[in-house]
mmCIF file as Biopython writes it, N, C-alpha, C and O atoms, coordinates in Angstrom:
data_model
#
loop_
_atom_site.group_PDB
_atom_site.id
_atom_site.type_symbol
_atom_site.label_atom_id
_atom_site.label_alt_id
_atom_site.label_comp_id
_atom_site.label_asym_id
_atom_site.label_entity_id
_atom_site.label_seq_id
_atom_site.pdbx_PDB_ins_code
_atom_site.Cartn_x
_atom_site.Cartn_y
_atom_site.Cartn_z
_atom_site.occupancy
_atom_site.B_iso_or_equiv
_atom_site.auth_seq_id
_atom_site.auth_asym_id
_atom_site.pdbx_PDB_model_num
ATOM 1   N N  . MET A ? 1  ? 35.616 -4.530  -4.685  1.0 0.0 1  A 1 
ATOM 2   C CA . MET A ? 1  ? 34.215 -4.134  -3.879  1.0 0.0 1  A 1 
ATOM 3   C C  . MET A ? 1  ? 34.146 -5.021  -2.808  1.0 0.0 1  A 1 
ATOM 4   O O  . MET A ? 1  ? 33.833 -6.149  -3.190  1.0 0.0 1  A 1 
ATOM 5   N N  . VAL A ? 2  ? 34.359 -4.909  -1.357  1.0 0.0 2  A 1 
ATOM 6   C CA . VAL A ? 2  ? 34.241 -5.430  -0.384  1.0 0.0 2  A 1 
ATOM 7   C C  . VAL A ? 2  ? 33.137 -5.343  0.588   1.0 0.0 2  A 1 
ATOM 8   O O  . VAL A ? 2  ? 33.050 -4.218  1.081   1.0 0.0 2  A 1 
ATOM 9   N N  . CYS A ? 3  ? 32.291 -6.171  1.001   1.0 0.0 3  A 1 
ATOM 10  C CA . CYS A ? 3  ? 31.132 -5.757  1.933   1.0 0.0 3  A 1 
ATOM 11  C C  . CYS A ? 3  ? 31.567 -7.194  2.886   1.0 0.0 3  A 1 
ATOM 12  O O  . CYS A ? 3  ? 31.889 -8.325  2.522   1.0 0.0 3  A 1 
ATOM 13  N N  . LEU A ? 4  ? 31.429 -6.640  4.124   1.0 0.0 4  A 1 
ATOM 14  C CA . LEU A ? 4  ? 31.753 -7.445  5.191   1.0 0.0 4  A 1 
ATOM 15  C C  . LEU A ? 4  ? 30.342 -7.637  5.824   1.0 0.0 4  A 1 
ATOM 16  O O  . LEU A ? 4  ? 29.452 -6.792  5.724   1.0 0.0 4  A 1 
ATOM 17  N N  . VAL A ? 5  ? 30.186 -9.090  6.636   1.0 0.0 5  A 1 
ATOM 18  C CA . VAL A ? 5  ? 28.972 -9.076  7.286   1.0 0.0 5  A 1 
ATOM 19  C C  . VAL A ? 5  ? 29.325 -9.275  8.377   1.0 0.0 5  A 1 
ATOM 20  O O  . VAL A ? 5  ? 30.291 -9.981  8.665   1.0 0.0 5  A 1 
ATOM 21  N N  . ILE A ? 6  ? 28.437 -8.551  9.357   1.0 0.0 6  A 1 
ATOM 22  C CA . ILE A ? 6  ? 28.606 -8.393  11.038  1.0 0.0 6  A 1 
ATOM 23  C C  . ILE A ? 6  ? 27.409 -8.847  11.588  1.0 0.0 6  A 1 
ATOM 24  O O  . ILE A ? 6  ? 26.379 -8.795  10.916  1.0 0.0 6  A 1 
ATOM 25  N N  . ASN A ? 7  ? 27.412 -9.255  12.643  1.0 0.0 7  A 1 
ATOM 26  C CA . ASN A ? 7  ? 26.447 -9.007  13.760  1.0 0.0 7  A 1 
ATOM 27  C C  . ASN A ? 7  ? 26.301 -8.367  14.967  1.0 0.0 7  A 1 
ATOM 28  O O  . ASN A ? 7  ? 25.583 -8.685  15.915  1.0 0.0 7  A 1 
ATOM 29  N N  . GLY A ? 8  ? 27.074 -7.406  14.839  1.0 0.0 8  A 1 
ATOM 30  C CA . GLY A ? 8  ? 26.855 -6.422  15.800  1.0 0.0 8  A 1 
ATOM 31  C C  . GLY A ? 8  ? 26.498 -5.106  15.576  1.0 0.0 8  A 1 
ATOM 32  O O  . GLY A ? 8  ? 25.937 -4.762  14.536  1.0 0.0 8  A 1 
ATOM 33  N N  . GLU A ? 9  ? 26.851 -4.141  16.706  1.0 0.0 9  A 1 
ATOM 34  C CA . GLU A ? 9  ? 26.219 -2.828  16.467  1.0 0.0 9  A 1 
ATOM 35  C C  . GLU A ? 9  ? 26.694 -2.061  15.091  1.0 0.0 9  A 1 
ATOM 36  O O  . GLU A ? 9  ? 26.005 -1.506  14.235  1.0 0.0 9  A 1 
ATOM 37  N N  . GLY A ? 10 ? 28.188 -2.238  15.191  1.0 0.0 10 A 1 
ATOM 38  C CA . GLY A ? 10 ? 28.713 -1.524  14.300  1.0 0.0 10 A 1 
ATOM 39  C C  . GLY A ? 10 ? 30.382 -1.714  13.786  1.0 0.0 10 A 1 
ATOM 40  O O  . GLY A ? 10 ? 30.944 -2.645  14.363  1.0 0.0 10 A 1 
ATOM 41  N N  . LEU A ? 11 ? 30.989 -1.175  13.074  1.0 0.0 11 A 1 
ATOM 42  C CA . LEU A ? 11 ? 32.576 -2.078  12.754  1.0 0.0 11 A 1 
ATOM 43  C C  . LEU A ? 11 ? 33.438 -0.985  13.310  1.0 0.0 11 A 1 
ATOM 44  O O  . LEU A ? 11 ? 33.661 0.110   12.794  1.0 0.0 11 A 1 
ATOM 45  N N  . PRO A ? 12 ? 34.011 -1.590  14.766  1.0 0.0 12 A 1 
ATOM 46  C CA . PRO A ? 12 ? 34.924 -0.939  15.328  1.0 0.0 12 A 1 
ATOM 47  C C  . PRO A ? 12 ? 36.172 -0.864  14.489  1.0 0.0 12 A 1 
ATOM 48  O O  . PRO A ? 12 ? 36.759 -1.791  13.931  1.0 0.0 12 A 1 
ATOM 49  N N  . GLN A ? 13 ? 36.514 0.648   14.511  1.0 0.0 13 A 1 
ATOM 50  C CA . GLN A ? 13 ? 38.022 0.803   13.773  1.0 0.0 13 A 1 
ATOM 51  C C  . GLN A ? 13 ? 37.648 0.559   12.071  1.0 0.0 13 A 1 
ATOM 52  O O  . GLN A ? 13 ? 38.440 -0.127  11.424  1.0 0.0 13 A 1 
ATOM 53  N N  . GLY A ? 14 ? 36.404 1.149   11.366  1.0 0.0 14 A 1 
ATOM 54  C CA . GLY A ? 14 ? 36.119 0.834   10.378  1.0 0.0 14 A 1 
ATOM 55  C C  . GLY A ? 14 ? 36.833 1.707   9.580   1.0 0.0 14 A 1 
ATOM 56  O O  . GLY A ? 14 ? 37.020 1.437   8.393   1.0 0.0 14 A 1 
ATOM 57  N N  . GLU A ? 15 ? 37.346 2.938   10.189  1.0 0.0 15 A 1 
ATOM 58  C CA . GLU A ? 15 ? 38.115 4.122   9.217   1.0 0.0 15 A 1 
ATOM 59  C C  . GLU A ? 15 ? 39.022 3.462   9.001   1.0 0.0 15 A 1 
ATOM 60  O O  . GLU A ? 15 ? 39.305 3.488   7.803   1.0 0.0 15 A 1 
ATOM 61  N N  . GLY A ? 16 ? 39.791 2.721   9.707   1.0 0.0 16 A 1 
ATOM 62  C CA . GLY A ? 16 ? 41.056 2.279   9.818   1.0 0.0 16 A 1 
ATOM 63  C C  . GLY A ? 16 ? 41.355 0.864   8.691   1.0 0.0 16 A 1 
ATOM 64  O O  . GLY A ? 16 ? 42.257 0.782   7.857   1.0 0.0 16 A 1 
ATOM 65  N N  . LEU A ? 17 ? 40.371 -0.066  8.973   1.0 0.0 17 A 1 
ATOM 66  C CA . LEU A ? 17 ? 40.289 -1.121  8.176   1.0 0.0 17 A 1 
ATOM 67  C C  . LEU A ? 17 ? 40.286 -0.554  6.821   1.0 0.0 17 A 1 
ATOM 68  O O  . LEU A ? 17 ? 41.190 -0.817  6.029   1.0 0.0 17 A 1 
ATOM 69  N N  . SER A ? 18 ? 38.986 0.460   6.435   1.0 0.0 18 A 1 
ATOM 70  C CA . SER A ? 18 ? 38.878 1.131   4.788   1.0 0.0 18 A 1 
ATOM 71  C C  . SER A ? 18 ? 40.190 1.641   4.379   1.0 0.0 18 A 1 
ATOM 72  O O  . SER A ? 18 ? 40.396 1.589   3.166   1.0 0.0 18 A 1 
ATOM 73  N N  . GLU A ? 19 ? 41.147 2.132   5.128   1.0 0.0 19 A 1 
ATOM 74  C CA . GLU A ? 19 ? 42.405 2.922   4.580   1.0 0.0 19 A 1 
ATOM 75  C C  . GLU A ? 19 ? 43.461 1.788   4.415   1.0 0.0 19 A 1 
ATOM 76  O O  . GLU A ? 19 ? 44.512 2.120   3.866   1.0 0.0 19 A 1 
ATOM 77  N N  . ARG A ? 20 ? 43.331 0.572   4.790   1.0 0.0 20 A 1 
ATOM 78  C CA . ARG A ? 20 ? 44.172 -0.475  4.509   1.0 0.0 20 A 1 
ATOM 79  C C  . ARG A ? 20 ? 43.736 -1.395  3.346   1.0 0.0 20 A 1 
ATOM 80  O O  . ARG A ? 20 ? 44.480 -2.044  2.610   1.0 0.0 20 A 1 
ATOM 81  N N  . LEU A ? 21 ? 42.207 -1.317  3.318   1.0 0.0 21 A 1 
ATOM 82  C CA . LEU A ? 21 ? 41.584 -1.946  2.141   1.0 0.0 21 A 1 
ATOM 83  C C  . LEU A ? 21 ? 41.902 -0.991  0.576   1.0 0.0 21 A 1 
ATOM 84  O O  . LEU A ? 21 ? 41.994 -1.268  -0.619  1.0 0.0 21 A 1 
ATOM 85  N N  . LEU A ? 22 ? 41.976 0.046   1.288   1.0 0.0 22 A 1 
ATOM 86  C CA . LEU A ? 22 ? 42.065 0.871   -0.043  1.0 0.0 22 A 1 
ATOM 87  C C  . LEU A ? 22 ? 43.383 0.955   -0.825  1.0 0.0 22 A 1 
ATOM 88  O O  . LEU A ? 22 ? 43.507 1.707   -1.791  1.0 0.0 22 A 1 
ATOM 89  N N  . LYS A ? 23 ? 44.192 0.297   -0.453  1.0 0.0 23 A 1 
ATOM 90  C CA . LYS A ? 23 ? 45.851 -0.080  -0.832  1.0 0.0 23 A 1 
ATOM 91  C C  . LYS A ? 23 ? 45.583 -1.088  -1.716  1.0 0.0 23 A 1 
ATOM 92  O O  . LYS A ? 23 ? 46.356 -1.150  -2.672  1.0 0.0 23 A 1 
ATOM 93  N N  . VAL A ? 24 ? 44.529 -2.053  -1.651  1.0 0.0 24 A 1 
ATOM 94  C CA . VAL A ? 24 ? 44.399 -3.158  -2.521  1.0 0.0 24 A 1 
ATOM 95  C C  . VAL A ? 24 ? 44.128 -2.581  -3.828  1.0 0.0 24 A 1 
ATOM 96  O O  . VAL A ? 24 ? 43.126 -1.871  -3.913  1.0 0.0 24 A 1 
ATOM 97  N N  . ARG A ? 25 ? 44.963 -2.789  -5.027  1.0 0.0 25 A 1 
ATOM 98  C CA . ARG A ? 25 ? 44.451 -2.613  -6.163  1.0 0.0 25 A 1 
ATOM 99  C C  . ARG A ? 25 ? 43.221 -2.867  -6.920  1.0 0.0 25 A 1 
ATOM 100 O O  . ARG A ? 25 ? 42.929 -4.026  -7.215  1.0 0.0 25 A 1 
ATOM 101 N N  . GLY A ? 26 ? 42.284 -1.629  -7.347  1.0 0.0 26 A 1 
ATOM 102 C CA . GLY A ? 26 ? 41.107 -1.853  -8.021  1.0 0.0 26 A 1 
ATOM 103 C C  . GLY A ? 26 ? 40.068 -1.865  -7.250  1.0 0.0 26 A 1 
ATOM 104 O O  . GLY A ? 26 ? 38.944 -2.200  -7.625  1.0 0.0 26 A 1 
ATOM 105 N N  . MET A ? 27 ? 40.475 -1.372  -5.713  1.0 0.0 27 A 1 
ATOM 106 C CA . MET A ? 27 ? 39.385 -1.273  -4.805  1.0 0.0 27 A 1 
ATOM 107 C C  . MET A ? 27 ? 38.561 -0.243  -5.207  1.0 0.0 27 A 1 
ATOM 108 O O  . MET A ? 27 ? 39.095 0.841   -5.443  1.0 0.0 27 A 1 
ATOM 109 N N  . THR A ? 28 ? 37.147 -0.383  -5.353  1.0 0.0 28 A 1 
ATOM 110 C CA . THR A ? 28 ? 36.435 0.545   -5.692  1.0 0.0 28 A 1 
ATOM 111 C C  . THR A ? 28 ? 35.132 1.076   -4.669  1.0 0.0 28 A 1 
ATOM 112 O O  . THR A ? 28 ? 34.656 2.200   -4.830  1.0 0.0 28 A 1 
ATOM 113 N N  . SER A ? 29 ? 34.591 0.087   -3.549  1.0 0.0 29 A 1 
ATOM 114 C CA . SER A ? 29 ? 33.896 0.381   -2.795  1.0 0.0 29 A 1 
ATOM 115 C C  . SER A ? 29 ? 34.237 -0.495  -1.275  1.0 0.0 29 A 1 
ATOM 116 O O  . SER A ? 29 ? 35.006 -1.452  -1.364  1.0 0.0 29 A 1 
ATOM 117 N N  . ILE A ? 30 ? 33.778 -0.220  -0.200  1.0 0.0 30 A 1 
ATOM 118 C CA . ILE A ? 30 ? 33.667 -0.967  1.047   1.0 0.0 30 A 1 
ATOM 119 C C  . ILE A ? 30 ? 32.549 -0.543  1.614   1.0 0.0 30 A 1 
ATOM 120 O O  . ILE A ? 30 ? 32.193 0.634   1.688   1.0 0.0 30 A 1 
ATOM 121 N N  . SER A ? 31 ? 31.866 -1.664  2.101   1.0 0.0 31 A 1 
ATOM 122 C CA . SER A ? 31 ? 30.772 -1.704  2.888   1.0 0.0 31 A 1 
ATOM 123 C C  . SER A ? 31 ? 30.288 -2.734  4.167   1.0 0.0 31 A 1 
ATOM 124 O O  . SER A ? 31 ? 30.753 -3.838  3.886   1.0 0.0 31 A 1 
ATOM 125 N N  . TYR A ? 32 ? 29.743 -2.792  5.105   1.0 0.0 32 A 1 
ATOM 126 C CA . TYR A ? 32 ? 29.569 -3.954  5.612   1.0 0.0 32 A 1 
ATOM 127 C C  . TYR A ? 32 ? 28.002 -4.190  5.957   1.0 0.0 32 A 1 
ATOM 128 O O  . TYR A ? 32 ? 27.268 -3.252  6.268   1.0 0.0 32 A 1 
ATOM 129 N N  . SER A ? 33 ? 27.648 -5.275  5.889   1.0 0.0 33 A 1 
ATOM 130 C CA . SER A ? 33 ? 26.210 -5.391  6.484   1.0 0.0 33 A 1 
ATOM 131 C C  . SER A ? 33 ? 25.730 -6.092  7.656   1.0 0.0 33 A 1 
ATOM 132 O O  . SER A ? 33 ? 26.214 -7.196  7.901   1.0 0.0 33 A 1 
ATOM 133 N N  . VAL A ? 34 ? 24.770 -5.560  8.476   1.0 0.0 34 A 1 
ATOM 134 C CA . VAL A ? 34 ? 24.554 -6.159  9.602   1.0 0.0 34 A 1 
ATOM 135 C C  . VAL A ? 34 ? 23.612 -7.210  9.422   1.0 0.0 34 A 1 
ATOM 136 O O  . VAL A ? 34 ? 22.621 -6.928  8.747   1.0 0.0 34 A 1 
ATOM 137 N N  . ASN A ? 35 ? 23.727 -8.569  9.965   1.0 0.0 35 A 1 
ATOM 138 C CA . ASN A ? 35 ? 22.928 -9.519  9.969   1.0 0.0 35 A 1 
ATOM 139 C C  . ASN A ? 35 ? 23.154 -10.471 11.261  1.0 0.0 35 A 1 
ATOM 140 O O  . ASN A ? 35 ? 24.083 -11.188 11.634  1.0 0.0 35 A 1 
ATOM 141 N N  . ARG A ? 36 ? 21.840 -10.138 11.784  1.0 0.0 36 A 1 
ATOM 142 C CA . ARG A ? 36 ? 21.946 -10.686 13.721  1.0 0.0 36 A 1 
ATOM 143 C C  . ARG A ? 36 ? 21.073 -11.836 13.667  1.0 0.0 36 A 1 
ATOM 144 O O  . ARG A ? 36 ? 20.967 -12.413 14.749  1.0 0.0 36 A 1 
ATOM 145 N N  . GLU A ? 37 ? 20.298 -12.420 12.527  1.0 0.0 37 A 1 
ATOM 146 C CA . GLU A ? 37 ? 19.362 -13.535 12.228  1.0 0.0 37 A 1 
ATOM 147 C C  . GLU A ? 37 ? 19.920 -14.671 12.469  1.0 0.0 37 A 1 
ATOM 148 O O  . GLU A ? 37 ? 21.130 -14.649 12.247  1.0 0.0 37 A 1 
ATOM 149 N N  . LYS A ? 38 ? 19.403 -15.921 12.936  1.0 0.0 38 A 1 
ATOM 150 C CA . LYS A ? 38 ? 20.092 -17.107 13.127  1.0 0.0 38 A 1 
ATOM 151 C C  . LYS A ? 38 ? 19.287 -18.097 11.632  1.0 0.0 38 A 1 
ATOM 152 O O  . LYS A ? 38 ? 18.557 -19.088 11.660  1.0 0.0 38 A 1 
ATOM 153 N N  . THR A ? 39 ? 19.735 -17.423 10.656  1.0 0.0 39 A 1 
ATOM 154 C CA . THR A ? 39 ? 19.153 -18.201 9.620   1.0 0.0 39 A 1 
ATOM 155 C C  . THR A ? 39 ? 20.462 -18.838 8.385   1.0 0.0 39 A 1 
ATOM 156 O O  . THR A ? 39 ? 21.602 -19.121 8.756   1.0 0.0 39 A 1 
ATOM 157 N N  . ASN A ? 40 ? 20.051 -18.950 7.117   1.0 0.0 40 A 1 
ATOM 158 C CA . ASN A ? 40 ? 21.214 -19.613 6.184   1.0 0.0 40 A 1 
ATOM 159 C C  . ASN A ? 40 ? 21.433 -18.081 5.545   1.0 0.0 40 A 1 
ATOM 160 O O  . ASN A ? 40 ? 22.476 -17.894 4.919   1.0 0.0 40 A 1 
ATOM 161 N N  . VAL A ? 41 ? 20.521 -17.029 5.679   1.0 0.0 41 A 1 
ATOM 162 C CA . VAL A ? 41 ? 20.795 -15.865 4.783   1.0 0.0 41 A 1 
ATOM 163 C C  . VAL A ? 41 ? 21.902 -15.210 5.220   1.0 0.0 41 A 1 
ATOM 164 O O  . VAL A ? 41 ? 22.193 -15.101 6.411   1.0 0.0 41 A 1 
ATOM 165 N N  . ILE A ? 42 ? 22.589 -14.729 4.240   1.0 0.0 42 A 1 
ATOM 166 C CA . ILE A ? 42 ? 24.058 -14.167 4.712   1.0 0.0 42 A 1 
ATOM 167 C C  . ILE A ? 42 ? 24.113 -12.873 4.866   1.0 0.0 42 A 1 
ATOM 168 O O  . ILE A ? 42 ? 24.633 -12.294 5.820   1.0 0.0 42 A 1 
ATOM 169 N N  . MET A ? 43 ? 23.453 -12.258 3.713   1.0 0.0 43 A 1 
ATOM 170 C CA . MET A ? 43 ? 23.046 -10.551 3.839   1.0 0.0 43 A 1 
ATOM 171 C C  . MET A ? 43 ? 22.171 -10.154 4.592   1.0 0.0 43 A 1 
ATOM 172 O O  . MET A ? 43 ? 21.110 -10.778 4.555   1.0 0.0 43 A 1 
ATOM 173 N N  . GLY A ? 44 ? 22.284 -9.019  5.513   1.0 0.0 44 A 1 
ATOM 174 C CA . GLY A ? 44 ? 21.219 -8.227  6.401   1.0 0.0 44 A 1 
ATOM 175 C C  . GLY A ? 44 ? 20.626 -7.459  5.416   1.0 0.0 44 A 1 
ATOM 176 O O  . GLY A ? 44 ? 20.890 -7.360  4.217   1.0 0.0 44 A 1 
ATOM 177 N N  . LYS A ? 45 ? 19.700 -6.880  6.173   1.0 0.0 45 A 1 
ATOM 178 C CA . LYS A ? 45 ? 18.712 -5.365  5.973   1.0 0.0 45 A 1 
ATOM 179 C C  . LYS A ? 45 ? 19.271 -4.387  6.137   1.0 0.0 45 A 1 
ATOM 180 O O  . LYS A ? 45 ? 18.885 -3.391  5.525   1.0 0.0 45 A 1 
ATOM 181 N N  . GLU A ? 46 ? 20.157 -4.322  6.840   1.0 0.0 46 A 1 
ATOM 182 C CA . GLU A ? 46 ? 21.224 -2.893  6.793   1.0 0.0 46 A 1 
ATOM 183 C C  . GLU A ? 46 ? 22.348 -2.909  6.125   1.0 0.0 46 A 1 
ATOM 184 O O  . GLU A ? 46 ? 23.265 -3.663  6.451   1.0 0.0 46 A 1 
ATOM 185 N N  . ILE A ? 47 ? 22.413 -2.195  5.246   1.0 0.0 47 A 1 
ATOM 186 C CA . ILE A ? 47 ? 24.042 -2.064  4.790   1.0 0.0 47 A 1 
ATOM 187 C C  . ILE A ? 47 ? 24.908 -0.816  4.866   1.0 0.0 47 A 1 
ATOM 188 O O  . ILE A ? 47 ? 24.518 0.066   4.102   1.0 0.0 47 A 1 
ATOM 189 N N  . VAL A ? 48 ? 25.745 -0.580  5.430   1.0 0.0 48 A 1 
ATOM 190 C CA . VAL A ? 48 ? 26.736 0.477   5.742   1.0 0.0 48 A 1 
ATOM 191 C C  . VAL A ? 48 ? 27.475 0.862   4.649   1.0 0.0 48 A 1 
ATOM 192 O O  . VAL A ? 48 ? 28.068 -0.038  4.055   1.0 0.0 48 A 1 
ATOM 193 N N  . ASN A ? 49 ? 27.596 2.167   4.181   1.0 0.0 49 A 1 
ATOM 194 C CA . ASN A ? 49 ? 28.573 2.089   3.230   1.0 0.0 49 A 1 
ATOM 195 C C  . ASN A ? 49 ? 29.792 2.836   3.646   1.0 0.0 49 A 1 
ATOM 196 O O  . ASN A ? 49 ? 29.676 4.034   3.904   1.0 0.0 49 A 1 
ATOM 197 N N  . LEU A ? 50 ? 31.081 2.182   3.746   1.0 0.0 50 A 1 
ATOM 198 C CA . LEU A ? 50 ? 31.898 2.886   4.266   1.0 0.0 50 A 1 
ATOM 199 C C  . LEU A ? 50 ? 32.822 3.990   3.143   1.0 0.0 50 A 1 
ATOM 200 O O  . LEU A ? 50 ? 33.298 5.082   3.452   1.0 0.0 50 A 1 
ATOM 201 N N  . TYR A ? 51 ? 32.878 3.386   1.941   1.0 0.0 51 A 1 
ATOM 202 C CA . TYR A ? 51 ? 33.793 4.229   0.879   1.0 0.0 51 A 1 
ATOM 203 C C  . TYR A ? 51 ? 32.995 4.091   -0.467  1.0 0.0 51 A 1 
ATOM 204 O O  . TYR A ? 51 ? 32.091 3.256   -0.500  1.0 0.0 51 A 1 
ATOM 205 N N  . GLY A ? 52 ? 33.262 4.843   -1.572  1.0 0.0 52 A 1 
ATOM 206 C CA . GLY A ? 52 ? 33.012 4.805   -2.806  1.0 0.0 52 A 1 
ATOM 207 C C  . GLY A ? 52 ? 31.226 4.504   -3.012  1.0 0.0 52 A 1 
ATOM 208 O O  . GLY A ? 52 ? 30.401 4.598   -2.102  1.0 0.0 52 A 1 
ATOM 209 N N  . PRO A ? 53 ? 30.956 4.161   -4.329  1.0 0.0 53 A 1 
ATOM 210 C CA . PRO A ? 53 ? 29.568 4.311   -4.456  1.0 0.0 53 A 1 
ATOM 211 C C  . PRO A ? 53 ? 29.163 3.192   -3.609  1.0 0.0 53 A 1 
ATOM 212 O O  . PRO A ? 53 ? 29.982 2.493   -3.013  1.0 0.0 53 A 1 
ATOM 213 N N  . ASP A ? 54 ? 27.611 2.983   -3.543  1.0 0.0 54 A 1 
ATOM 214 C CA . ASP A ? 54 ? 26.850 2.145   -3.259  1.0 0.0 54 A 1 
ATOM 215 C C  . ASP A ? 54 ? 25.958 1.003   -4.221  1.0 0.0 54 A 1 
ATOM 216 O O  . ASP A ? 54 ? 25.072 0.181   -3.985  1.0 0.0 54 A 1 
ATOM 217 N N  . ILE A ? 55 ? 26.491 1.312   -5.068  1.0 0.0 55 A 1 
ATOM 218 C CA . ILE A ? 55 ? 25.947 0.316   -6.166  1.0 0.0 55 A 1 
ATOM 219 C C  . ILE A ? 55 ? 27.224 -0.148  -7.228  1.0 0.0 55 A 1 
ATOM 220 O O  . ILE A ? 55 ? 28.224 0.494   -7.551  1.0 0.0 55 A 1 
ATOM 221 N N  . LEU A ? 56 ? 26.854 -1.292  -7.568  1.0 0.0 56 A 1 
ATOM 222 C CA . LEU A ? 56 ? 27.830 -1.891  -8.599  1.0 0.0 56 A 1 
ATOM 223 C C  . LEU A ? 56 ? 27.341 -1.844  -9.690  1.0 0.0 56 A 1 
ATOM 224 O O  . LEU A ? 56 ? 26.198 -2.294  -9.776  1.0 0.0 56 A 1 
ATOM 225 N N  . GLN A ? 57 ? 27.873 -1.394  -10.714 1.0 0.0 57 A 1 
ATOM 226 C CA . GLN A ? 57 ? 28.243 -1.381  -11.872 1.0 0.0 57 A 1 
ATOM 227 C C  . GLN A ? 57 ? 28.893 -2.052  -12.908 1.0 0.0 57 A 1 
ATOM 228 O O  . GLN A ? 57 ? 30.067 -1.793  -13.176 1.0 0.0 57 A 1 
ATOM 229 N N  . ILE A ? 58 ? 28.054 -3.143  -13.701 1.0 0.0 58 A 1 
ATOM 230 C CA . ILE A ? 58 ? 29.061 -3.878  -14.220 1.0 0.0 58 A 1 
ATOM 231 C C  . ILE A ? 58 ? 29.268 -3.278  -16.113 1.0 0.0 58 A 1 
ATOM 232 O O  . ILE A ? 58 ? 28.212 -3.303  -16.746 1.0 0.0 58 A 1 
ATOM 233 N N  . ILE A ? 59 ? 29.935 -3.023  -16.524 1.0 0.0 59 A 1 
ATOM 234 C CA . ILE A ? 59 ? 30.314 -2.873  -17.893 1.0 0.0 59 A 1 
ATOM 235 C C  . ILE A ? 59 ? 30.905 -3.846  -18.847 1.0 0.0 59 A 1 
ATOM 236 O O  . ILE A ? 59 ? 31.952 -4.467  -18.663 1.0 0.0 59 A 1 
ATOM 237 N N  . LEU A ? 60 ? 29.999 -3.928  -20.056 1.0 0.0 60 A 1 
ATOM 238 C CA . LEU A ? 60 ? 30.194 -5.258  -20.712 1.0 0.0 60 A 1 
ATOM 239 C C  . LEU A ? 60 ? 30.613 -4.480  -21.880 1.0 0.0 60 A 1 
ATOM 240 O O  . LEU A ? 60 ? 29.808 -3.652  -22.306 1.0 0.0 60 A 1 
ATOM 241 N N  . GLU A ? 61 ? 32.004 -4.641  -22.600 1.0 0.0 61 A 1 
ATOM 242 C CA . GLU A ? 61 ? 32.245 -4.297  -23.699 1.0 0.0 61 A 1 
ATOM 243 C C  . GLU A ? 61 ? 32.525 -5.490  -24.485 1.0 0.0 61 A 1 
ATOM 244 O O  . GLU A ? 61 ? 33.231 -6.447  -24.166 1.0 0.0 61 A 1 
ATOM 245 N N  . MET A ? 62 ? 31.641 -5.226  -25.937 1.0 0.0 62 A 1 
ATOM 246 C CA . MET A ? 62 ? 31.698 -6.099  -27.126 1.0 0.0 62 A 1 
ATOM 247 C C  . MET A ? 62 ? 32.840 -5.793  -28.265 1.0 0.0 62 A 1 
ATOM 248 O O  . MET A ? 62 ? 32.916 -6.501  -29.269 1.0 0.0 62 A 1 
#
């Protein structure tokens, strides 16, 4: 899972970036978070999903 944090209007060439990231073994989802605030908070309130599920599911095996 990859989530980029940006402070702009959108992700230029997001489709091309997604194609390259999909070559990484085990890649399950790609998204970006828009944060234009000047605070110590990393993630913004808007998250845009580019590929895969928009949730992270953790499966524990015992």
